[in-house]
DOTIMI-727127 format. One record per residue (C-alpha): residue number from 1; x, y, z; residue in one letter; chain. Coordinates in steps of 0.001 Angstrom, whole numbers, plus 500000, padded with zeros to 6 digits. Layout:
REM DOTIMI-727127
n = NUM | u = X | v = Y | w = Z | res = A | chain = A .
...
END
This chain:
REM DOTIMI-727127
n = 1 | u = 659000 | v = 341358 | w = 674338 | res = R | chain = A .
n = 2 | u = 657359 | v = 340228 | w = 677584 | res = I | chain = A .
n = 3 | u = 659716 | v = 339236 | w = 680375 | res = R | chain = A .
n = 4 | u = 658645 | v = 337526 | w = 683583 | res = I | chain = A .
n = 5 | u = 660397 | v = 339340 | w = 686406 | res = M | chain = A .
n = 6 | u = 662154 | v = 337329 | w = 689085 | res = K | chain = A .
n = 7 | u = 660485 | v = 337040 | w = 692493 | res = Q | chain = A .
n = 8 | u = 663037 | v = 339340 | w = 694120 | res = R | chain = A .
n = 9 | u = 662279 | v = 342093 | w = 691607 | res = S | chain = A .
n = 10 | u = 658564 | v = 341606 | w = 692181 | res = F | chain = A .
n = 11 | u = 658914 | v = 341906 | w = 695957 | res = I | chain = A .
n = 12 | u = 660926 | v = 345106 | w = 695523 | res = L | chain = A .
n = 13 | u = 658318 | v = 346411 | w = 693090 | res = F | chain = A .
n = 14 | u = 655382 | v = 345807 | w = 695433 | res = I | chain = A .
n = 15 | u = 657184 | v = 347251 | w = 698460 | res = L | chain = A .
n = 16 | u = 658379 | v = 350281 | w = 696537 | res = A | chain = A .
n = 17 | u = 655057 | v = 351053 | w = 694893 | res = V | chain = A .
n = 18 | u = 652981 | v = 350819 | w = 698016 | res = F | chain = A .
n = 19 | u = 655490 | v = 352313 | w = 700447 | res = C | chain = A .
n = 20 | u = 656464 | v = 355345 | w = 698401 | res = I | chain = A .
n = 21 | u = 652952 | v = 355730 | w = 697069 | res = G | chain = A .
n = 22 | u = 651298 | v = 355728 | w = 700457 | res = L | chain = A .
n = 23 | u = 653938 | v = 357894 | w = 702130 | res = M | chain = A .
n = 24 | u = 654024 | v = 360456 | w = 699348 | res = S | chain = A .
n = 25 | u = 650296 | v = 360788 | w = 698858 | res = S | chain = A .
n = 26 | u = 649471 | v = 360683 | w = 702546 | res = C | chain = A .
n = 27 | u = 651928 | v = 363503 | w = 703149 | res = D | chain = A .
n = 28 | u = 650150 | v = 365426 | w = 700435 | res = N | chain = A .
n = 29 | u = 646728 | v = 364770 | w = 701929 | res = D | chain = A .
n = 30 | u = 647896 | v = 365905 | w = 705364 | res = N | chain = A .
n = 31 | u = 649842 | v = 368929 | w = 704091 | res = N | chain = A .
n = 32 | u = 652806 | v = 367729 | w = 706141 | res = G | chain = A .
n = 33 | u = 656180 | v = 368047 | w = 704458 | res = D | chain = A .
n = 34 | u = 654685 | v = 368714 | w = 701016 | res = V | chain = A .
n = 35 | u = 654080 | v = 372318 | w = 700046 | res = R | chain = A .
n = 36 | u = 651070 | v = 373517 | w = 698109 | res = V | chain = A .
n = 37 | u = 652591 | v = 374582 | w = 694807 | res = L | chain = A .
n = 38 | u = 651976 | v = 378041 | w = 693461 | res = T | chain = A .
n = 39 | u = 650742 | v = 378570 | w = 689922 | res = K | chain = A .
n = 40 | u = 654276 | v = 379468 | w = 688860 | res = E | chain = A .
n = 41 | u = 655769 | v = 376380 | w = 690512 | res = E | chain = A .
n = 42 | u = 653222 | v = 374151 | w = 688796 | res = K | chain = A .
n = 43 | u = 654045 | v = 375776 | w = 685464 | res = A | chain = A .
n = 44 | u = 657755 | v = 375145 | w = 685998 | res = R | chain = A .
n = 45 | u = 657093 | v = 371515 | w = 686986 | res = A | chain = A .
n = 46 | u = 655074 | v = 371026 | w = 683809 | res = L | chain = A .
n = 47 | u = 657752 | v = 372637 | w = 681625 | res = S | chain = A .
n = 48 | u = 660335 | v = 370220 | w = 683040 | res = L | chain = A .
n = 49 | u = 658095 | v = 367180 | w = 682579 | res = T | chain = A .
n = 50 | u = 656827 | v = 367824 | w = 679047 | res = I | chain = A .
n = 51 | u = 658232 | v = 365376 | w = 676536 | res = G | chain = A .
n = 52 | u = 658297 | v = 361878 | w = 675080 | res = E | chain = A .
n = 53 | u = 659410 | v = 358894 | w = 677145 | res = Y | chain = A .
n = 54 | u = 660137 | v = 355242 | w = 676419 | res = T | chain = A .
n = 55 | u = 659135 | v = 353138 | w = 679395 | res = T | chain = A .
n = 56 | u = 658644 | v = 349622 | w = 680616 | res = G | chain = A .
n = 57 | u = 655185 | v = 348634 | w = 681822 | res = M | chain = A .
n = 58 | u = 654787 | v = 346303 | w = 684776 | res = T | chain = A .
n = 59 | u = 651525 | v = 344649 | w = 685777 | res = F | chain = A .
n = 60 | u = 650380 | v = 341882 | w = 688112 | res = V | chain = A .
n = 61 | u = 649121 | v = 338542 | w = 686771 | res = L | chain = A .
n = 62 | u = 646494 | v = 336246 | w = 688248 | res = N | chain = A .
n = 63 | u = 648954 | v = 333464 | w = 689030 | res = Q | chain = A .
n = 64 | u = 651542 | v = 332763 | w = 691689 | res = L | chain = A .
n = 65 | u = 655202 | v = 333446 | w = 691042 | res = S | chain = A .
n = 66 | u = 655828 | v = 329814 | w = 691987 | res = K | chain = A .
n = 67 | u = 653797 | v = 327017 | w = 693627 | res = P | chain = A .
n = 68 | u = 653064 | v = 327792 | w = 697250 | res = G | chain = A .
n = 69 | u = 654182 | v = 331407 | w = 697014 | res = S | chain = A .
n = 70 | u = 652084 | v = 334240 | w = 698441 | res = K | chain = A .
n = 71 | u = 653280 | v = 336555 | w = 695684 | res = Y | chain = A .
n = 72 | u = 651756 | v = 336912 | w = 692239 | res = N | chain = A .
n = 73 | u = 653750 | v = 336799 | w = 689042 | res = K | chain = A .
n = 74 | u = 654227 | v = 340018 | w = 687090 | res = V | chain = A .
n = 75 | u = 655029 | v = 340807 | w = 683482 | res = D | chain = A .
n = 76 | u = 657106 | v = 343652 | w = 682142 | res = T | chain = A .
n = 77 | u = 656484 | v = 344893 | w = 678601 | res = V | chain = A .
n = 78 | u = 659264 | v = 346984 | w = 677103 | res = R | chain = A .
n = 79 | u = 659202 | v = 350028 | w = 674823 | res = N | chain = A .
n = 80 | u = 655878 | v = 351562 | w = 675836 | res = I | chain = A .
n = 81 | u = 655720 | v = 355165 | w = 674665 | res = K | chain = A .
n = 82 | u = 654460 | v = 357888 | w = 676995 | res = C | chain = A .
n = 83 | u = 653955 | v = 361574 | w = 676356 | res = R | chain = A .
n = 84 | u = 653359 | v = 364553 | w = 678608 | res = V | chain = A .
n = 85 | u = 651786 | v = 367471 | w = 676719 | res = A | chain = A .
n = 86 | u = 651750 | v = 371178 | w = 677561 | res = N | chain = A .
n = 87 | u = 648114 | v = 370987 | w = 678715 | res = D | chain = A .
n = 88 | u = 649055 | v = 368434 | w = 681466 | res = T | chain = A .
n = 89 | u = 647762 | v = 365482 | w = 679424 | res = T | chain = A .
n = 90 | u = 649647 | v = 362235 | w = 680018 | res = L | chain = A .
n = 91 | u = 649186 | v = 359648 | w = 677280 | res = T | chain = A .
n = 92 | u = 650376 | v = 356067 | w = 677633 | res = I | chain = A .
n = 93 | u = 650442 | v = 354712 | w = 674086 | res = A | chain = A .
n = 94 | u = 648873 | v = 351337 | w = 674866 | res = S | chain = A .
n = 95 | u = 647764 | v = 349150 | w = 677747 | res = I | chain = A .
n = 96 | u = 648309 | v = 345465 | w = 676844 | res = P | chain = A .
n = 97 | u = 645014 | v = 343619 | w = 677094 | res = M | chain = A .
n = 98 | u = 646468 | v = 340982 | w = 679395 | res = R | chain = A .
n = 99 | u = 647105 | v = 343687 | w = 681969 | res = A | chain = A .
n = 100 | u = 643345 | v = 344309 | w = 682033 | res = L | chain = A .
n = 101 | u = 641956 | v = 340804 | w = 681543 | res = T | chain = A .
n = 102 | u = 644011 | v = 338402 | w = 683628 | res = D | chain = A .
n = 103 | u = 641709 | v = 338655 | w = 686659 | res = F | chain = A .
n = 104 | u = 638452 | v = 338297 | w = 684671 | res = I | chain = A .
n = 105 | u = 636667 | v = 335078 | w = 685645 | res = E | chain = A .
n = 106 | u = 634251 | v = 334917 | w = 682673 | res = D | chain = A .
n = 107 | u = 636307 | v = 332917 | w = 680167 | res = S | chain = A .
n = 108 | u = 634222 | v = 334050 | w = 677169 | res = N | chain = A .
n = 109 | u = 634567 | v = 337732 | w = 678049 | res = L | chain = A .
n = 110 | u = 638261 | v = 337301 | w = 678773 | res = K | chain = A .
n = 111 | u = 638919 | v = 335541 | w = 675459 | res = A | chain = A .
n = 112 | u = 636967 | v = 338165 | w = 673506 | res = A | chain = A .
n = 113 | u = 638833 | v = 341071 | w = 675099 | res = L | chain = A .
n = 114 | u = 642192 | v = 339432 | w = 674466 | res = N | chain = A .
n = 115 | u = 641410 | v = 339550 | w = 670733 | res = Q | chain = A .
n = 116 | u = 640839 | v = 343313 | w = 670491 | res = V | chain = A .
n = 117 | u = 643478 | v = 345953 | w = 669893 | res = D | chain = A .
n = 118 | u = 645118 | v = 347606 | w = 672875 | res = A | chain = A .
n = 119 | u = 644098 | v = 351210 | w = 673496 | res = Q | chain = A .
n = 120 | u = 645992 | v = 354203 | w = 674839 | res = P | chain = A .
n = 121 | u = 645378 | v = 355519 | w = 678321 | res = L | chain = A .
n = 122 | u = 644756 | v = 359265 | w = 678446 | res = V | chain = A .
n = 123 | u = 644629 | v = 361271 | w = 681653 | res = C | chain = A .
n = 124 | u = 645628 | v = 364525 | w = 683317 | res = K | chain = A .
n = 125 | u = 648386 | v = 365104 | w = 685853 | res = I | chain = A .
n = 126 | u = 648123 | v = 367489 | w = 688806 | res = N | chain = A .
n = 127 | u = 651436 | v = 368532 | w = 690369 | res = F | chain = A .
n = 128 | u = 651767 | v = 368631 | w = 694156 | res = Y | chain = A .
n = 129 | u = 655544 | v = 368667 | w = 694700 | res = D | chain = A .
n = 130 | u = 658550 | v = 369916 | w = 692739 | res = D | chain = A .
n = 131 | u = 661589 | v = 368416 | w = 694483 | res = A | chain = A .
n = 132 | u = 661269 | v = 365866 | w = 692944 | res = P | chain = A .
n = 133 | u = 658287 | v = 366551 | w = 690734 | res = I | chain = A .
n = 134 | u = 655282 | v = 364541 | w = 691982 | res = C | chain = A .
n = 135 | u = 651799 | v = 364454 | w = 690541 | res = F | chain = A .
n = 136 | u = 648406 | v = 362881 | w = 691034 | res = L | chain = A .
n = 137 | u = 646823 | v = 361230 | w = 687995 | res = I | chain = A .
n = 138 | u = 643293 | v = 362506 | w = 687409 | res = T | chain = A .
n = 139 | u = 640526 | v = 362441 | w = 684810 | res = K | chain = A .
n = 140 | u = 641549 | v = 359056 | w = 683403 | res = I | chain = A .
n = 141 | u = 639428 | v = 358466 | w = 680338 | res = Q | chain = A .
n = 142 | u = 637565 | v = 355122 | w = 680398 | res = P | chain = A .
n = 143 | u = 638469 | v = 352666 | w = 677647 | res = Q | chain = A .
n = 144 | u = 635589 | v = 351285 | w = 675567 | res = T | chain = A .
n = 145 | u = 635800 | v = 348009 | w = 673654 | res = F | chain = A .
n = 146 | u = 633345 | v = 346378 | w = 671258 | res = K | chain = A .
n = 147 | u = 633495 | v = 342599 | w = 671524 | res = V | chain = A .
n = 148 | u = 631436 | v = 339669 | w = 670293 | res = T | chain = A .
n = 149 | u = 630862 | v = 336459 | w = 672202 | res = Y | chain = A .
n = 150 | u = 627913 | v = 334189 | w = 672854 | res = G | chain = A .
n = 151 | u = 626506 | v = 335217 | w = 669494 | res = G | chain = A .
n = 152 | u = 626039 | v = 338841 | w = 670560 | res = K | chain = A .
n = 153 | u = 627990 | v = 342098 | w = 670402 | res = Q | chain = A .
n = 154 | u = 628789 | v = 343711 | w = 673725 | res = H | chain = A .
n = 155 | u = 630162 | v = 347050 | w = 674889 | res = T | chain = A .
n = 156 | u = 632847 | v = 346728 | w = 677546 | res = V | chain = A .
n = 157 | u = 634063 | v = 349756 | w = 679501 | res = V | chain = A .
n = 158 | u = 637183 | v = 349718 | w = 681671 | res = Q | chain = A .
n = 159 | u = 637283 | v = 352478 | w = 684275 | res = N | chain = A .
n = 160 | u = 640203 | v = 353547 | w = 686461 | res = Y | chain = A .
n = 161 | u = 640479 | v = 354648 | w = 690083 | res = D | chain = A .
n = 162 | u = 641630 | v = 358246 | w = 690432 | res = V | chain = A .
n = 163 | u = 641392 | v = 358406 | w = 694227 | res = A | chain = A .
n = 164 | u = 644742 | v = 359243 | w = 695861 | res = A | chain = A .
n = 165 | u = 647032 | v = 357495 | w = 696562 | res = P | chain = A .
n = 166 | u = 646202 | v = 354809 | w = 694015 | res = W | chain = A .
n = 167 | u = 647040 | v = 356713 | w = 690822 | res = S | chain = A .
n = 168 | u = 650054 | v = 359010 | w = 690936 | res = W | chain = A .
n = 169 | u = 653600 | v = 359474 | w = 689646 | res = G | chain = A .
n = 170 | u = 656877 | v = 361357 | w = 689810 | res = Y | chain = A .
n = 171 | u = 659587 | v = 362737 | w = 687550 | res = Y | chain = A .
n = 172 | u = 663186 | v = 362966 | w = 688766 | res = D | chain = A .
n = 173 | u = 664365 | v = 365772 | w = 686509 | res = Y | chain = A .
n = 174 | u = 667582 | v = 366438 | w = 688417 | res = K | chain = A .
n = 175 | u = 669316 | v = 363070 | w = 688768 | res = F | chain = A .
n = 176 | u = 667976 | v = 359933 | w = 687058 | res = S | chain = A .
n = 177 | u = 665563 | v = 361603 | w = 684578 | res = K | chain = A .
n = 178 | u = 663195 | v = 358808 | w = 685561 | res = D | chain = A .
n = 179 | u = 659461 | v = 359096 | w = 684877 | res = L | chain = A .
n = 180 | u = 657246 | v = 356836 | w = 686959 | res = F | chain = A .
n = 181 | u = 653451 | v = 356589 | w = 686905 | res = A | chain = A .
n = 182 | u = 651032 | v = 354058 | w = 688337 | res = I | chain = A .
n = 183 | u = 647315 | v = 353654 | w = 687694 | res = V | chain = A .
n = 184 | u = 644809 | v = 351382 | w = 689385 | res = T | chain = A .
n = 185 | u = 641904 | v = 349792 | w = 687553 | res = T | chain = A .
n = 186 | u = 638372 | v = 350610 | w = 688605 | res = G | chain = A .
n = 187 | u = 635076 | v = 348980 | w = 687732 | res = K | chain = A .
n = 188 | u = 634552 | v = 346988 | w = 684530 | res = L | chain = A .
n = 189 | u = 631115 | v = 347020 | w = 682914 | res = T | chain = A .
n = 190 | u = 629571 | v = 344911 | w = 680150 | res = V | chain = A .
n = 191 | u = 626555 | v = 346561 | w = 678514 | res = D | chain = A .
n = 192 | u = 626294 | v = 348818 | w = 681551 | res = G | chain = A .
n = 193 | u = 626377 | v = 346002 | w = 684117 | res = V | chain = A .
n = 194 | u = 629348 | v = 345867 | w = 686485 | res = E | chain = A .
n = 195 | u = 631454 | v = 342722 | w = 686387 | res = V | chain = A .
n = 196 | u = 633020 | v = 341591 | w = 689693 | res = P | chain = A .
n = 197 | u = 636736 | v = 342142 | w = 689259 | res = L | chain = A .
n = 198 | u = 639760 | v = 342487 | w = 691505 | res = Q | chain = A .
n = 199 | u = 641469 | v = 345838 | w = 691045 | res = A | chain = A .
n = 200 | u = 645030 | v = 345692 | w = 689774 | res = T | chain = A .
n = 201 | u = 647857 | v = 348158 | w = 689288 | res = T | chain = A .
n = 202 | u = 649695 | v = 349045 | w = 686094 | res = I | chain = A .
n = 203 | u = 652978 | v = 350954 | w = 686331 | res = A | chain = A .
n = 204 | u = 655169 | v = 352600 | w = 683700 | res = V | chain = A .
n = 205 | u = 658761 | v = 353522 | w = 684422 | res = N | chain = A .
n = 206 | u = 661653 | v = 354632 | w = 682245 | res = T | chain = A .
n = 207 | u = 663839 | v = 352365 | w = 684405 | res = T | chain = A .
n = 208 | u = 661438 | v = 349472 | w = 685156 | res = P | chain = A .
n = 209 | u = 664014 | v = 347438 | w = 687084 | res = D | chain = A .
n = 210 | u = 664658 | v = 350290 | w = 689519 | res = N | chain = A .
n = 211 | u = 662028 | v = 352215 | w = 691430 | res = I | chain = A .
n = 212 | u = 663380 | v = 355001 | w = 693577 | res = Y | chain = A .
n = 213 | u = 662062 | v = 356058 | w = 696966 | res = S | chain = A .
n = 214 | u = 660501 | v = 359490 | w = 696786 | res = V | chain = A .
n = 215 | u = 661644 | v = 360177 | w = 700343 | res = D | chain = A .
n = 216 | u = 665259 | v = 359440 | w = 699402 | res = L | chain = A .
n = 217 | u = 664929 | v = 361635 | w = 696324 | res = L | chain = A .
n = 218 | u = 663567 | v = 364488 | w = 698418 | res = R | chain = A .
n = 219 | u = 666598 | v = 364222 | w = 700664 | res = A | chain = A .
n = 220 | u = 668926 | v = 364412 | w = 697635 | res = K | chain = A .
n = 221 | u = 667100 | v = 367495 | w = 696300 | res = Y | chain = A .
n = 222 | u = 667592 | v = 369260 | w = 699630 | res = K | chain = A .
n = 223 | u = 671353 | v = 368759 | w = 699602 | res = Q | chain = A .
END
């Protein structure tokens, strides 16, 4: 079931995602408060994170939350399955096509893509903190779709941006047991030709109505 989140929830979502994302990943890039994990610490972080999760998925739509607003509307899709495997593979069972197509301007391409089956997103996670567990999302596999429009078959490839801090996540193993991950779309190509497209973010969270500050979590872990 798709639920349109209220504007207040959307504002909190945007502020939380970008504030905690930028602060956490920038700390990592600068080697400030974030330690470089040892091999053993990374192994422990993985052992705590491995498992199956049921999440909500939140993504931005190409429409305003209300007339005259400067904020876009977002959708939340419930019961998205995620899995972290023992080889650091994170699999999100499916990415709804609307999350990928809403900003496409070519109406024929957009309509064709909205008719195909959703595909899983498969990537790797690279741990950089363990209190709470934080990870960068890397090696996101492009999604390839075969579509037909204009009397011809086309190959469409959706890529994702793996440059920090745009794709990352955390797992609060000690308190909320919350898994959060966010990915940012990269270039979209049709038959090898890039299509102009605004990047958008797609987030999964076991508690989609609550996104916790990583800085606040770190403080709790130090207590």
